[in-house]
N, C-alpha and C positions, 0 to 999 in steps of 0.2 A: 061154755065158758067164756067170761068176757074179763078183757084186761089193765084199769090201768094200772102204766106208770108214772109214777109221781118224785116231783124234783124234790127230796129232804129239805132244803134247807127252806125254800118256794115255794114249795107245797105246785109249784107249776106244774101245766098236763103237757109229760115229753114222748107218749105211747101210749096206743092200745091196736091190743087186739080183739079176737072173738074163732074161734071156733068153730060152726057148726055141723062139727058132724054127727052125726047122730051115733047112736052107739049098737055095737050089731053084738048083744055079749058075746053066740058064741057061732060069732062068723068067721072062719079061715079068710088067716091074711095067705095071697098066694102067688105074692112074691116071692116062694122060695121054691111054685112050682106043685102042684099038687100032690106030689109024695113029701115036699117038705112042713106045709096049709097041712093034710093029716096026720103029719107027725107031731109037729104042735099040737094044736086042735088032739090029740091023746091025754098027749103028754097032759096043758095044760086042763082036759074036762073038769077033775073035782076040782081043781082050784076057782076052773068059774061058778062053781057053788058061793062062792065068799065074796061079801059088799067090799072087804078088803083088797081081794083083787083086782076085782073089778075095778077098781077106788086108782087104788098102786099103778094099774099100764096105763090108765088114763094122766095118772099126774107125772108116769114114765116120759110119755109121749109128748106133753109138753112138756118139761126141760130135753128134749131133745131139742123138739122144736124151737123153747127159744137158742138155744144153746147155741144152736145154726143157725142163726138169724141175728143175735150179738156178734159171732164170730164173722159173717158174709160185712155189718155195721165194721168191726172197727177196722176189717180189712180196704175201708173201702172200694 
């Protein structure tokens, strides 16, 4: 995913970013430990087969990262 941010009035480029992570549709997130990862994987197993759920997960991740970055920039 690549993104460019442009000023709405001038069209000037004000920022850009790229996410180079390769999607792993069935990978377990180990941040919650092995038991948490296994539980999340099992609970989301059926949903992982739909295109929309997989895409929504990616968009949610990007939205969270954008919000964190904007918060950091705003706070200086």
